Gaussian input, Z-matrix of N, CA and C with variables (Angstrom, degrees):
# hf/3-21g

backbone

0 1
 N
 C     1     B1
 C     2     B2     1     A1
 N     3     B3     2     A2     1     D1
 C     4     B4     3     A3     2     D2
 C     5     B5     4     A4     3     D3
 N     6     B6     5     A5     4     D4
 C     7     B7     6     A6     5     D5
 C     8     B8     7     A7     6     D6
 N     9     B9     8     A8     7     D7
 C    10    B10     9     A9     8     D8
 C    11    B11    10    A10     9     D9
 N    12    B12    11    A11    10    D10
 C    13    B13    12    A12    11    D11
 C    14    B14    13    A13    12    D12
 N    15    B15    14    A14    13    D13
 C    16    B16    15    A15    14    D14
 C    17    B17    16    A16    15    D15
 N    18    B18    17    A17    16    D16
 C    19    B19    18    A18    17    D17
 C    20    B20    19    A19    18    D18
 N    21    B21    20    A20    19    D19
 C    22    B22    21    A21    20    D20
 C    23    B23    22    A22    21    D21
 N    24    B24    23    A23    22    D22
 C    25    B25    24    A24    23    D23
 C    26    B26    25    A25    24    D24
 N    27    B27    26    A26    25    D25
 C    28    B28    27    A27    26    D26
 C    29    B29    28    A28    27    D27
 N    30    B30    29    A29    28    D28
 C    31    B31    30    A30    29    D29
 C    32    B32    31    A31    30    D30
 N    33    B33    32    A32    31    D31
 C    34    B34    33    A33    32    D32
 C    35    B35    34    A34    33    D33
 N    36    B36    35    A35    34    D34
 C    37    B37    36    A36    35    D35
 C    38    B38    37    A37    36    D36
 N    39    B39    38    A38    37    D37
 C    40    B40    39    A39    38    D38
 C    41    B41    40    A40    39    D39
 N    42    B42    41    A41    40    D40
 C    43    B43    42    A42    41    D41
 C    44    B44    43    A43    42    D42
 N    45    B45    44    A44    43    D43
 C    46    B46    45    A45    44    D44
 C    47    B47    46    A46    45    D45
 N    48    B48    47    A47    46    D46
 C    49    B49    48    A48    47    D47
 C    50    B50    49    A49    48    D48
 N    51    B51    50    A50    49    D49
 C    52    B52    51    A51    50    D50
 C    53    B53    52    A52    51    D51
 N    54    B54    53    A53    52    D52
 C    55    B55    54    A54    53    D53
 C    56    B56    55    A55    54    D54
 N    57    B57    56    A56    55    D55
 C    58    B58    57    A57    56    D56
 C    59    B59    58    A58    57    D57
 N    60    B60    59    A59    58    D58
 C    61    B61    60    A60    59    D59
 C    62    B62    61    A61    60    D60
 N    63    B63    62    A62    61    D61
 C    64    B64    63    A63    62    D62
 C    65    B65    64    A64    63    D63
 N    66    B66    65    A65    64    D64
 C    67    B67    66    A66    65    D65
 C    68    B68    67    A67    66    D66
 N    69    B69    68    A68    67    D67
 C    70    B70    69    A69    68    D68
 C    71    B71    70    A70    69    D69
 N    72    B72    71    A71    70    D70
 C    73    B73    72    A72    71    D71
 C    74    B74    73    A73    72    D72
 N    75    B75    74    A74    73    D73
 C    76    B76    75    A75    74    D74
 C    77    B77    76    A76    75    D75
 N    78    B78    77    A77    76    D76
 C    79    B79    78    A78    77    D77
 C    80    B80    79    A79    78    D78
 N    81    B81    80    A80    79    D79
 C    82    B82    81    A81    80    D80
 C    83    B83    82    A82    81    D81
 N    84    B84    83    A83    82    D82
 C    85    B85    84    A84    83    D83
 C    86    B86    85    A85    84    D84
 N    87    B87    86    A86    85    D85
 C    88    B88    87    A87    86    D86
 C    89    B89    88    A88    87    D87
 N    90    B90    89    A89    88    D88
 C    91    B91    90    A90    89    D89
 C    92    B92    91    A91    90    D90
 N    93    B93    92    A92    91    D91
 C    94    B94    93    A93    92    D92
 C    95    B95    94    A94    93    D93
 N    96    B96    95    A95    94    D94
 C    97    B97    96    A96    95    D95
 C    98    B98    97    A97    96    D96
 N    99    B99    98    A98    97    D97
 C   100   B100    99    A99    98    D98
 C   101   B101   100   A100    99    D99
 N   102   B102   101   A101   100   D100
 C   103   B103   102   A102   101   D101
 C   104   B104   103   A103   102   D102
 N   105   B105   104   A104   103   D103
 C   106   B106   105   A105   104   D104
 C   107   B107   106   A106   105   D105
 N   108   B108   107   A107   106   D106
 C   109   B109   108   A108   107   D107
 C   110   B110   109   A109   108   D108
 N   111   B111   110   A110   109   D109
 C   112   B112   111   A111   110   D110
 C   113   B113   112   A112   111   D111
 N   114   B114   113   A113   112   D112
 C   115   B115   114   A114   113   D113
 C   116   B116   115   A115   114   D114
 N   117   B117   116   A116   115   D115
 C   118   B118   117   A117   116   D116
 C   119   B119   118   A118   117   D117
 N   120   B120   119   A119   118   D118
 C   121   B121   120   A120   119   D119
 C   122   B122   121   A121   120   D120
 N   123   B123   122   A122   121   D121
 C   124   B124   123   A123   122   D122
 C   125   B125   124   A124   123   D123
 N   126   B126   125   A125   124   D124
 C   127   B127   126   A126   125   D125
 C   128   B128   127   A127   126   D126
 N   129   B129   128   A128   127   D127
 C   130   B130   129   A129   128   D128
 C   131   B131   130   A130   129   D129
 N   132   B132   131   A131   130   D130
 C   133   B133   132   A132   131   D131
 C   134   B134   133   A133   132   D132
 N   135   B135   134   A134   133   D133
 C   136   B136   135   A135   134   D134
 C   137   B137   136   A136   135   D135
 N   138   B138   137   A137   136   D136
 C   139   B139   138   A138   137   D137
 C   140   B140   139   A139   138   D138
 N   141   B141   140   A140   139   D139
 C   142   B142   141   A141   140   D140
 C   143   B143   142   A142   141   D141
 N   144   B144   143   A143   142   D142
 C   145   B145   144   A144   143   D143
 C   146   B146   145   A145   144   D144
 N   147   B147   146   A146   145   D145
 C   148   B148   147   A147   146   D146
 C   149   B149   148   A148   147   D147
 N   150   B150   149   A149   148   D148
 C   151   B151   150   A150   149   D149
 C   152   B152   151   A151   150   D150
 N   153   B153   152   A152   151   D151
 C   154   B154   153   A153   152   D152
 C   155   B155   154   A154   153   D153
 N   156   B156   155   A155   154   D154
 C   157   B157   156   A156   155   D155
 C   158   B158   157   A157   156   D156
 N   159   B159   158   A158   157   D157
 C   160   B160   159   A159   158   D158
 C   161   B161   160   A160   159   D159
 N   162   B162   161   A161   160   D160
 C   163   B163   162   A162   161   D161
 C   164   B164   163   A163   162   D162
 N   165   B165   164   A164   163   D163
 C   166   B166   165   A165   164   D164
 C   167   B167   166   A166   165   D165
 N   168   B168   167   A167   166   D166
 C   169   B169   168   A168   167   D167
 C   170   B170   169   A169   168   D168
 N   171   B171   170   A170   169   D169
 C   172   B172   171   A171   170   D170
 C   173   B173   172   A172   171   D171
 N   174   B174   173   A173   172   D172
 C   175   B175   174   A174   173   D173
 C   176   B176   175   A175   174   D174
 N   177   B177   176   A176   175   D175
 C   178   B178   177   A177   176   D176
 C   179   B179   178   A178   177   D177
 N   180   B180   179   A179   178   D178
 C   181   B181   180   A180   179   D179
 C   182   B182   181   A181   180   D180
 N   183   B183   182   A182   181   D181
 C   184   B184   183   A183   182   D182
 C   185   B185   184   A184   183   D183
 N   186   B186   185   A185   184   D184
 C   187   B187   186   A186   185   D185
 C   188   B188   187   A187   186   D186
 N   189   B189   188   A188   187   D187
 C   190   B190   189   A189   188   D188
 C   191   B191   190   A190   189   D189
 N   192   B192   191   A191   190   D190
 C   193   B193   192   A192   191   D191
 C   194   B194   193   A193   192   D192
 N   195   B195   194   A194   193   D193
 C   196   B196   195   A195   194   D194
 C   197   B197   196   A196   195   D195
 N   198   B198   197   A197   196   D196
 C   199   B199   198   A198   197   D197
 C   200   B200   199   A199   198   D198
 N   201   B201   200   A200   199   D199
 C   202   B202   201   A201   200   D200
 C   203   B203   202   A202   201   D201
 N   204   B204   203   A203   202   D202
 C   205   B205   204   A204   203   D203
 C   206   B206   205   A205   204   D204
 N   207   B207   206   A206   205   D205
 C   208   B208   207   A207   206   D206
 C   209   B209   208   A208   207   D207
 N   210   B210   209   A209   208   D208
 C   211   B211   210   A210   209   D209
 C   212   B212   211   A211   210   D210
 N   213   B213   212   A212   211   D211
 C   214   B214   213   A213   212   D212
 C   215   B215   214   A214   213   D213
 N   216   B216   215   A215   214   D214
 C   217   B217   216   A216   215   D215
 C   218   B218   217   A217   216   D216
 N   219   B219   218   A218   217   D217
 C   220   B220   219   A219   218   D218
 C   221   B221   220   A220   219   D219
 N   222   B222   221   A221   220   D220
 C   223   B223   222   A222   221   D221
 C   224   B224   223   A223   222   D222
 N   225   B225   224   A224   223   D223
 C   226   B226   225   A225   224   D224
 C   227   B227   226   A226   225   D225
 N   228   B228   227   A227   226   D226
 C   229   B229   228   A228   227   D227
 C   230   B230   229   A229   228   D228
 N   231   B231   230   A230   229   D229
 C   232   B232   231   A231   230   D230
 C   233   B233   232   A232   231   D231
 N   234   B234   233   A233   232   D232
 C   235   B235   234   A234   233   D233
 C   236   B236   235   A235   234   D234
 N   237   B237   236   A236   235   D235
 C   238   B238   237   A237   236   D236
 C   239   B239   238   A238   237   D237
 N   240   B240   239   A239   238   D238
 C   241   B241   240   A240   239   D239
 C   242   B242   241   A241   240   D240
 N   243   B243   242   A242   241   D241
 C   244   B244   243   A243   242   D242
 C   245   B245   244   A244   243   D243
 N   246   B246   245   A245   244   D244
 C   247   B247   246   A246   245   D245
 C   248   B248   247   A247   246   D246
 N   249   B249   248   A248   247   D247
 C   250   B250   249   A249   248   D248
 C   251   B251   250   A250   249   D249

   B1=1.4491
   B2=1.5320
   B3=1.3219
   B4=1.4584
   B5=1.5175
   B6=1.3223
   B7=1.4530
   B8=1.5163
   B9=1.3195
   B10=1.4579
   B11=1.5225
   B12=1.3194
   B13=1.4585
   B14=1.5163
   B15=1.3162
   B16=1.4537
   B17=1.5184
   B18=1.3135
   B19=1.4700
   B20=1.5167
   B21=1.3382
   B22=1.4533
   B23=1.5263
   B24=1.3148
   B25=1.4602
   B26=1.5246
   B27=1.3180
   B28=1.4558
   B29=1.5209
   B30=1.3227
   B31=1.4531
   B32=1.5213
   B33=1.3261
   B34=1.4710
   B35=1.5263
   B36=1.3396
   B37=1.4577
   B38=1.5177
   B39=1.3321
   B40=1.4688
   B41=1.5260
   B42=1.3048
   B43=1.4644
   B44=1.5281
   B45=1.3246
   B46=1.4639
   B47=1.5196
   B48=1.3213
   B49=1.4736
   B50=1.5232
   B51=1.3263
   B52=1.4649
   B53=1.5219
   B54=1.3267
   B55=1.4541
   B56=1.5164
   B57=1.3164
   B58=1.4708
   B59=1.5187
   B60=1.3257
   B61=1.4640
   B62=1.5175
   B63=1.3217
   B64=1.4695
   B65=1.5246
   B66=1.3077
   B67=1.4584
   B68=1.5237
   B69=1.3320
   B70=1.4608
   B71=1.5158
   B72=1.3236
   B73=1.4549
   B74=1.5201
   B75=1.3348
   B76=1.4600
   B77=1.5218
   B78=1.3292
   B79=1.4597
   B80=1.5194
   B81=1.3369
   B82=1.4604
   B83=1.5261
   B84=1.3237
   B85=1.4706
   B86=1.5154
   B87=1.2998
   B88=1.4540
   B89=1.5180
   B90=1.3258
   B91=1.4594
   B92=1.5243
   B93=1.3081
   B94=1.4606
   B95=1.5316
   B96=1.3157
   B97=1.4637
   B98=1.5193
   B99=1.3181
   B100=1.4643
   B101=1.5212
   B102=1.3526
   B103=1.4671
   B104=1.5275
   B105=1.3216
   B106=1.4602
   B107=1.5248
   B108=1.3242
   B109=1.4617
   B110=1.5301
   B111=1.3199
   B112=1.4653
   B113=1.5304
   B114=1.3189
   B115=1.4642
   B116=1.5251
   B117=1.3186
   B118=1.4616
   B119=1.5290
   B120=1.3180
   B121=1.4693
   B122=1.5255
   B123=1.3414
   B124=1.4642
   B125=1.5293
   B126=1.3291
   B127=1.4655
   B128=1.5251
   B129=1.3311
   B130=1.4691
   B131=1.5255
   B132=1.3490
   B133=1.4634
   B134=1.5225
   B135=1.3345
   B136=1.4610
   B137=1.5292
   B138=1.3178
   B139=1.4649
   B140=1.5212
   B141=1.3378
   B142=1.4519
   B143=1.5188
   B144=1.3263
   B145=1.4601
   B146=1.5298
   B147=1.3269
   B148=1.4690
   B149=1.5240
   B150=1.3338
   B151=1.4687
   B152=1.5244
   B153=1.3107
   B154=1.4638
   B155=1.5280
   B156=1.3180
   B157=1.4640
   B158=1.5327
   B159=1.3202
   B160=1.4664
   B161=1.5242
   B162=1.3156
   B163=1.4747
   B164=1.5163
   B165=1.3176
   B166=1.4651
   B167=1.5185
   B168=1.3176
   B169=1.4606
   B170=1.5200
   B171=1.3188
   B172=1.4626
   B173=1.5193
   B174=1.3152
   B175=1.4728
   B176=1.5261
   B177=1.3348
   B178=1.4604
   B179=1.5323
   B180=1.3298
   B181=1.4708
   B182=1.5369
   B183=1.3377
   B184=1.4577
   B185=1.5205
   B186=1.3487
   B187=1.4647
   B188=1.5273
   B189=1.3114
   B190=1.4547
   B191=1.5156
   B192=1.3280
   B193=1.4630
   B194=1.5263
   B195=1.3190
   B196=1.4613
   B197=1.5272
   B198=1.3303
   B199=1.4650
   B200=1.5242
   B201=1.3223
   B202=1.4604
   B203=1.5225
   B204=1.3368
   B205=1.4589
   B206=1.5231
   B207=1.3375
   B208=1.4638
   B209=1.5214
   B210=1.3360
   B211=1.4594
   B212=1.5282
   B213=1.3241
   B214=1.4527
   B215=1.5157
   B216=1.3210
   B217=1.4557
   B218=1.5320
   B219=1.3313
   B220=1.4580
   B221=1.5266
   B222=1.3294
   B223=1.4626
   B224=1.5235
   B225=1.3207
   B226=1.4561
   B227=1.5234
   B228=1.3182
   B229=1.4686
   B230=1.5234
   B231=1.3212
   B232=1.4508
   B233=1.5308
   B234=1.3314
   B235=1.4619
   B236=1.5209
   B237=1.3419
   B238=1.4665
   B239=1.5172
   B240=1.3054
   B241=1.4562
   B242=1.5271
   B243=1.3118
   B244=1.4612
   B245=1.5168
   B246=1.2492
   B247=1.4639
   B248=1.5087
   B249=1.2984
   B250=1.4419
   B251=1.4905
   A1=108.91
   A2=116.69
   A3=121.23
   A4=113.36
   A5=117.38
   A6=121.34
   A7=109.76
   A8=114.97
   A9=121.14
   A10=108.19
   A11=116.64
   A12=121.19
   A13=108.74
   A14=114.87
   A15=121.87
   A16=109.91
   A17=116.68
   A18=122.09
   A19=107.02
   A20=114.64
   A21=120.51
   A22=108.94
   A23=116.40
   A24=122.20
   A25=108.47
   A26=116.13
   A27=122.48
   A28=109.87
   A29=115.71
   A30=120.72
   A31=110.93
   A32=115.46
   A33=125.33
   A34=111.68
   A35=117.91
   A36=122.31
   A37=113.76
   A38=117.57
   A39=120.28
   A40=110.25
   A41=116.37
   A42=122.13
   A43=110.36
   A44=116.38
   A45=120.87
   A46=111.79
   A47=117.18
   A48=120.49
   A49=112.64
   A50=116.90
   A51=119.48
   A52=111.61
   A53=116.85
   A54=120.35
   A55=113.90
   A56=116.21
   A57=121.13
   A58=109.18
   A59=114.80
   A60=120.43
   A61=113.38
   A62=117.93
   A63=120.59
   A64=109.89
   A65=114.60
   A66=121.21
   A67=108.01
   A68=116.77
   A69=121.87
   A70=108.44
   A71=115.36
   A72=121.17
   A73=108.15
   A74=116.82
   A75=121.89
   A76=108.57
   A77=115.06
   A78=122.17
   A79=110.19
   A80=117.44
   A81=119.52
   A82=110.37
   A83=116.18
   A84=120.74
   A85=108.70
   A86=118.99
   A87=128.06
   A88=110.00
   A89=116.93
   A90=122.32
   A91=109.19
   A92=114.93
   A93=121.86
   A94=109.18
   A95=116.22
   A96=121.23
   A97=110.78
   A98=118.83
   A99=120.89
   A100=111.17
   A101=117.48
   A102=121.91
   A103=110.48
   A104=115.75
   A105=121.00
   A106=110.42
   A107=117.30
   A108=120.66
   A109=111.35
   A110=116.90
   A111=120.50
   A112=111.03
   A113=117.34
   A114=121.26
   A115=111.28
   A116=117.23
   A117=120.63
   A118=110.57
   A119=117.39
   A120=121.18
   A121=111.13
   A122=117.15
   A123=120.94
   A124=111.41
   A125=116.59
   A126=121.26
   A127=112.28
   A128=116.61
   A129=121.35
   A130=110.22
   A131=116.92
   A132=119.99
   A133=113.58
   A134=117.27
   A135=119.85
   A136=112.15
   A137=116.60
   A138=119.87
   A139=111.79
   A140=115.55
   A141=121.52
   A142=114.31
   A143=115.93
   A144=120.79
   A145=113.49
   A146=117.95
   A147=119.38
   A148=111.69
   A149=116.83
   A150=119.83
   A151=110.16
   A152=117.48
   A153=120.12
   A154=111.95
   A155=117.18
   A156=120.87
   A157=112.44
   A158=116.94
   A159=120.97
   A160=112.09
   A161=115.18
   A162=121.85
   A163=106.90
   A164=115.46
   A165=121.04
   A166=108.61
   A167=114.65
   A168=121.17
   A169=108.22
   A170=115.71
   A171=122.26
   A172=107.02
   A173=114.44
   A174=120.35
   A175=111.30
   A176=114.79
   A177=125.11
   A178=114.78
   A179=117.05
   A180=121.23
   A181=108.04
   A182=116.39
   A183=119.43
   A184=110.47
   A185=114.94
   A186=121.27
   A187=109.61
   A188=115.76
   A189=122.24
   A190=112.93
   A191=116.62
   A192=121.88
   A193=114.62
   A194=118.39
   A195=121.34
   A196=113.31
   A197=117.13
   A198=120.52
   A199=109.95
   A200=116.97
   A201=123.57
   A202=109.72
   A203=116.09
   A204=122.08
   A205=110.90
   A206=115.75
   A207=121.51
   A208=109.42
   A209=117.21
   A210=120.13
   A211=110.43
   A212=115.19
   A213=120.40
   A214=113.93
   A215=117.81
   A216=120.07
   A217=108.97
   A218=116.13
   A219=120.77
   A220=106.84
   A221=116.45
   A222=122.23
   A223=108.33
   A224=116.11
   A225=121.09
   A226=109.86
   A227=116.17
   A228=122.18
   A229=107.86
   A230=114.99
   A231=121.50
   A232=107.56
   A233=116.84
   A234=119.36
   A235=111.29
   A236=116.06
   A237=119.32
   A238=110.23
   A239=115.80
   A240=121.49
   A241=108.32
   A242=115.46
   A243=119.36
   A244=108.96
   A245=115.17
   A246=119.40
   A247=110.03
   A248=114.58
   A249=115.25
   A250=112.53
   D1=136.70
   D2=-175.94
   D3=-104.14
   D4=18.28
   D5=178.52
   D6=-119.91
   D7=158.01
   D8=174.59
   D9=-129.72
   D10=133.31
   D11=178.00
   D12=-102.50
   D13=128.66
   D14=-176.52
   D15=-121.47
   D16=144.79
   D17=172.47
   D18=-104.20
   D19=125.05
   D20=-176.45
   D21=-113.34
   D22=128.08
   D23=175.85
   D24=-89.75
   D25=134.91
   D26=-178.23
   D27=-112.95
   D28=143.96
   D29=-178.61
   D30=-128.45
   D31=159.55
   D32=173.22
   D33=50.46
   D34=-125.98
   D35=-174.89
   D36=-60.29
   D37=-33.03
   D38=177.77
   D39=-64.34
   D40=-46.79
   D41=178.39
   D42=-61.39
   D43=-44.13
   D44=-179.36
   D45=-63.21
   D46=-45.02
   D47=-177.97
   D48=-67.17
   D49=-37.08
   D50=-178.47
   D51=-85.19
   D52=-22.06
   D53=179.06
   D54=79.64
   D55=17.45
   D56=176.00
   D57=-158.29
   D58=161.06
   D59=-172.79
   D60=-93.09
   D61=-13.07
   D62=-178.49
   D63=-141.09
   D64=152.48
   D65=175.07
   D66=-144.60
   D67=142.40
   D68=175.13
   D69=-97.84
   D70=142.55
   D71=-177.55
   D72=-141.37
   D73=132.62
   D74=177.66
   D75=-106.17
   D76=126.24
   D77=-178.51
   D78=-125.70
   D79=150.51
   D80=173.05
   D81=-67.79
   D82=146.18
   D83=176.08
   D84=-82.51
   D85=147.15
   D86=-10.52
   D87=-73.97
   D88=145.92
   D89=-179.40
   D90=-113.35
   D91=127.39
   D92=177.97
   D93=-111.70
   D94=166.99
   D95=178.92
   D96=-55.99
   D97=-41.75
   D98=-179.98
   D99=-61.24
   D100=-36.31
   D101=178.04
   D102=-67.72
   D103=-40.88
   D104=178.96
   D105=-60.66
   D106=-47.12
   D107=-179.09
   D108=-62.18
   D109=-43.69
   D110=-179.49
   D111=-64.62
   D112=-43.89
   D113=-179.16
   D114=-68.34
   D115=-38.93
   D116=179.68
   D117=-66.30
   D118=-42.19
   D119=178.18
   D120=-64.35
   D121=-37.58
   D122=179.00
   D123=-70.29
   D124=-40.23
   D125=-177.79
   D126=-74.88
   D127=-27.49
   D128=-176.11
   D129=-135.16
   D130=74.60
   D131=-177.16
   D132=-59.21
   D133=-20.52
   D134=179.47
   D135=-66.07
   D136=-16.10
   D137=177.56
   D138=-77.60
   D139=-18.21
   D140=173.69
   D141=52.16
   D142=-148.91
   D143=-175.78
   D144=-69.94
   D145=-8.69
   D146=177.88
   D147=-59.36
   D148=-32.83
   D149=-178.71
   D150=-63.36
   D151=-48.19
   D152=-177.06
   D153=-68.31
   D154=-30.05
   D155=-179.46
   D156=-83.67
   D157=-14.57
   D158=-175.05
   D159=-70.08
   D160=147.66
   D161=170.61
   D162=-85.64
   D163=147.89
   D164=178.88
   D165=-115.16
   D166=130.13
   D167=175.10
   D168=-115.37
   D169=134.07
   D170=175.49
   D171=-119.65
   D172=123.50
   D173=-176.54
   D174=50.02
   D175=44.52
   D176=173.97
   D177=68.17
   D178=23.28
   D179=174.91
   D180=-131.87
   D181=131.92
   D182=178.42
   D183=-65.61
   D184=140.13
   D185=-178.35
   D186=-131.83
   D187=164.02
   D188=179.55
   D189=-94.77
   D190=179.73
   D191=-174.55
   D192=-65.29
   D193=-22.43
   D194=-178.17
   D195=-90.51
   D196=-1.39
   D197=-178.13
   D198=-62.96
   D199=131.63
   D200=179.29
   D201=-82.00
   D202=131.15
   D203=-177.78
   D204=-101.47
   D205=150.24
   D206=179.16
   D207=-139.50
   D208=150.20
   D209=177.05
   D210=-57.88
   D211=146.78
   D212=177.71
   D213=90.77
   D214=-12.52
   D215=177.28
   D216=-76.37
   D217=149.61
   D218=173.69
   D219=-85.94
   D220=114.96
   D221=-177.59
   D222=-114.93
   D223=128.92
   D224=-179.36
   D225=-130.64
   D226=137.93
   D227=173.74
   D228=-109.50
   D229=125.34
   D230=-175.70
   D231=-124.77
   D232=111.62
   D233=-178.55
   D234=-71.57
   D235=164.08
   D236=177.00
   D237=-58.94
   D238=145.75
   D239=-179.58
   D240=-105.79
   D241=135.03
   D242=175.28
   D243=-128.59
   D244=162.22
   D245=179.76
   D246=152.97
   D247=-174.77
   D248=-176.94
   D249=-151.00

């Protein structure tokens, strides 16, 4: 099989806009963080630009757009935080 299914945890505004804390996404292998963001934005347009601005953590460590993803990893999208 040439696809990988990932479970993505959503936080703050992403969670609020989608109305749930997790979403499953199937991507062709190899799947990188940049691919995940593009596919998630396409599958859920209601998330809008928050997806592209969000930080991605894999197994509780922030990673960049070229990071390779694998099934079973804990993936979290954390949007920018604002406030005062």
